[in-house]
N, C-alpha and C positions, 0 to 999 in steps of 0.2 A: 504494500500500500504506500502511496506517495507521501502520506503524512505519517509521522512517527507515532505508533501506538504507545510506545513507552512514554513519550512526552504527554500524550493525551491522558494516560492513566494518572498522571500527577495533577491534572486539572481538577478544580473543585466545583465548577459550574460551567454550563454551556448555554449559549444564546443563539437563537435563530431569529434574526430581525428581518422580517419580510415587509413588503409594501402593504400587505393587508393585515397581518397579525404578527405579534411578537410572542415568542415562546422561550421560557427559561427552564432548564433542567438542572437541578442541584443534586450532586452526588450523594447517594444515600437517602434522598427524599423524593426523587422522581421529578415529574413535570409539575412545577409549582406555579407557572404563569402561562396562560394561553388567552391573550386579550388582543383586540384590534389595536393597530399602531396609530392611535389617534389621540390628540390632546386638545383640550379647550382652554384658551388663554384669555385672561382679562387684559385687554390692550391698554387700559388706563394704569394698571398697577404692575403688569407683567407677571402676575401670579397665575398659577395653574388652577383652574376651576374643576376640571375633571380629566380623567384619562381612561383609556380602554373602552369598554362597552357603553358606559354612560356618555362619554364624549362623542362616540359614534352616533348615538341617538340624537344628539344635538345638531347634527349636520343639517344645514338649511333651515334651522328653526331658531337661530340665536338673534338677540338684539345687536345693534351696531358695535357695542363695546366688547363683544365676545367673539373671538375668532377661533374656528375649528381648523386645525392643521395637522398634517402628517409629516413628521420629521424624517420619514423614509420615502424616497421616490425612486421608482424604477429599480427597486432592490438595493439601492445605495443610500446611505445615511447622508442627508443634505444639511441637517442642522444638528451638529454634535451636542451642543449644550442642551437643546430641547430633548434629544434622544436620551441623554443621561438623566434628565429630570423625569422623563416618562418611565424609564427603567426603575429609578429609585421608588417612585410611587407604586408601580406595579409589584415590586418585590415586597414592599412594606418594611416597617422598622424592625420587626422581629427577625425576618430572614436576613436583612442587611447586617444586623448585629451578629448573627450566626456566622455569616461569611467573613466578617471583619476579624473574627477570632482566629481564622485560619492563618497559620504562619506562611508567609510568601504566597498570598492568594493568586491562584492561576485560573485562567478562563479559556474556553474554547468557543469559537464562533464560526457559523457558516458564512461563506462568501460565494456570490454567483460565479459561474464558470467564466474564466478570462476576465475577472474583475481587474480594473486598472489599479496601479499603485495608490492613487489618491483615494479610491474607494476602500481599499484594504486599510490604508492609514486611518481613515475616518472610523472604521470599525474598531481598530486597535485603540484609538484615542478615546472612543466612547466607553470602552470597558476599563481602560486605565483610570478614567475619571471615576469609576465605581470602586476603585481600590485594587484592581488586578495588577500584580507585579509583572506578569507575563501573559501574553495572549497567543494561543495557537489558532491558526486559520485552517479550516477544512473546506474543500470544495463541496458545495451543496449537492452535487450529483453523487459523490461518493457517500456522503452522510445519508442521503435519502435511500441509496441502494442498500446500505447496511441496515437502515431502519426498517425496510420492508422485507428483509430476510433474503435478499438475493445473494447467491454464492460468488461474491465479487473476487474472492481470493483464488478461485479455480482457473485453470487454463482453458476456459470456454467463455463464449460470448454471453453477456447479459446486457440488455438494452433497457434504459430507463428514460422516462420522460417526466420532467418536473414541470407541472402546469401551475405557474404562479400567477399573481395578480397583475404584475407588470411585464413579465416575460415568460417564455417557455424554453426550457433547456432540455436538449436531447443528447444522449451519449451512449456509446457502446463501451463497456468495461470488460477487462480481462486481466487476470493476475494482479488484481488490486489497483489497477491504474486505468486511466481514461485512454482508450485507443483513438477514438475520434469523437468530437462533440461539436455542437452548434447551439448558439444562444439566439433565439428569435425574439425580437422586441414586441411580441404579441401575447397577451395573457387575458385573464378574466376581465380586466378593466376595459380592454379593447372590445370584448364581446358586449359588455354593458353599454359602452358608447355606441356600438352599432345598433343596439336595440333602441336606445334613446333617440338617435338620429332617424331611424326608420319611422318611429311613431310621430316624430315632429314633422317629417316631410310628407308621410302618407296620410296621417290622421290629424295633423295640426294640433297635436297633444303634447304638452310638456309633462314628462313623467317625474314624480318626486324621486329623490335619490334613494329613498328607502324602499321603493317599489320595484326596482329592477330585478332583484333576486327572486321575489315571488313570481314575477312574470316568467323567469327561466324555469322555475319549479312547476309553473302551469303547463309547461311542455312535457311534464313528467312522463314516467314510463318509457316510452319510445323516443321522447325528446326530439332529437334532430332527424329522426326517421319519418317517413310519410305516414306511419301508422299512429302518430300521436293524435291528440284531440284536434278537431277541426277549427275551433275558435275558443277564445277566452275573453272575459270582460275585464277591462282595465280602467282604473280611475286616474284622472290627471287633471291638468289645467289647460283650458283652451288658449291657444297661442294668441288669437285675435282679441277675445273678450276678457281674458284673465279669469273667467269663472270656472268652477269645477264642472267637469263633464266626464261621462263614461262612454266608452266605445267598445264594440265587439271587434277584436283583432283576429285576423286570419293567421293562424299559427304557421301555415305553409310559407307565407311571406316573411314571417319572423325567422323561420328556419333559414330562408335564403339570405336574410340580412346577417345572421350569425355566421353562416358559412363563408362569407366574404373575407373577414379577417383570419379565419382559420385556414384559408388557402396558403398563407405564408408559413403556417405550422407544418402543413403537408410538404411544402417545398423544403423546409429545414430537415424533416425526417428523410426525404429522398436524398438530400446532400450527404447526410451522415451515412446512409446505407451505401452510397456510391463511393465514399472515401474509405469504407471499411474493407479489410482484407476478405477475399472470397470464403476462406475457411470459417471465419467468424459469422459471415452472413448465413452460411449453411446452418450454423447453430441456432440462429435467430428464427429460422423457418419453423423450428419446433418450439423454441422457448417464447418467442414473441416479444412484445413490448410491455413493460410494467409502468403504469401511470400512477404518479403520486402528485401531491399538491392539492390545494383547495379547489382549483378550477377543474381538476380531474373528475369532479362530481357533476359537471355539467351534463344534464341528461342527454344520452345518445351520442356523446362525443366518442366513446369507445367503439360503437358500431360504425361511425363515420370513418375512423382511422382504420378499422379492420377492412372495410370495403376498399379504401384507397390504397392500402399497402399489400393486402392479401396475406398478412401474417397475423397470428393471434395477438389480441390486445387484452391485458388484464388490468384491473384496478386494485390497488393495495387495500388491505383490510381497513386501515385508518390512514388514508392518503394525506390528510392535512398535517399530521404530526410526524411523518416518517423521518424527516430531516433531523429534527431535534431528538427523536428517539434513537436514531443512529448515532448521534453525538453522545447521547447518554450511555449507549451500549459500549462505546469506546472508552468513556470515562470510567465505567464500572469494571472494565477489563473482561467483558464478555466476548470480545473478538480476539481470536488467536492470530498472531502474525504469521505471514507466509515465510517459511524458512527455506532458503535456497542454499544448500551446503555446496561449497566448491568441490569439484571432483578431485580426488586424491591424485597426486602426480604419479 
């Protein structure tokens, strides 16, 4: 494995800071934080009013002096100070005191594939501000593969697809390392935006920010396939009059709108397969693709990928927490390192 398992075993806690949710795993305690990466700030005083789920519920409903913001954008920390304040509040005083008692506190963190040095530095500085003396960075693809139980250490191909809010990462792994990978700047947020724009242009309806996800769930069951429900009722605001209005939305048209941004994801998968050695591609014909990440739960996405690629597609048991659970398994020492003994002369 490209990251040192010995160094990770010395870490005391692990953080997966994503564009949608922040998760913290503490050694010996398990997953202690799983909250939206959102803060509500009083612009008059600079104080935090809310973090996590309560702050997310405030989106679009605040008076002028309260600003709801996300310190993480595109999978990268864009406001280090606000990210530190958010983490402090999410951890709570009791857990922070417990961590501060650790001699030479060490932390591990997920970083997107091919993250630039500035993004890596922002992650390190955020955790150093929480008291960490050393920070180990782990590629999200490897952490997620470990978290969903893929045999990443074996000399055979495993393909993983991390469906995040801001981006989708696809990779083929073998012998504990990434053989070929691609990061596509299309994620769950792009799908949400496509739905909002479709309703605005086709029905002249502005959709509240909290209503996008229920609309996706309304496609339930077969979701992106033609066998889903024919129509569903959506409540929003009329673009012209500003009054509340309800419309019956043709789900087939919504499926077409969703598939437009997902075309880039299919292109990325095709590029990874083209760059992969033929022997590993042969393994993938049987093993298929493992989908993780919160956007992997988009109804019907797995069927769409299966039809486009012709190889099996599976969704992890708990796709949203695979990355942080993989970090936790490394911290707890549940992953055995691959030993390649040199041949005797």
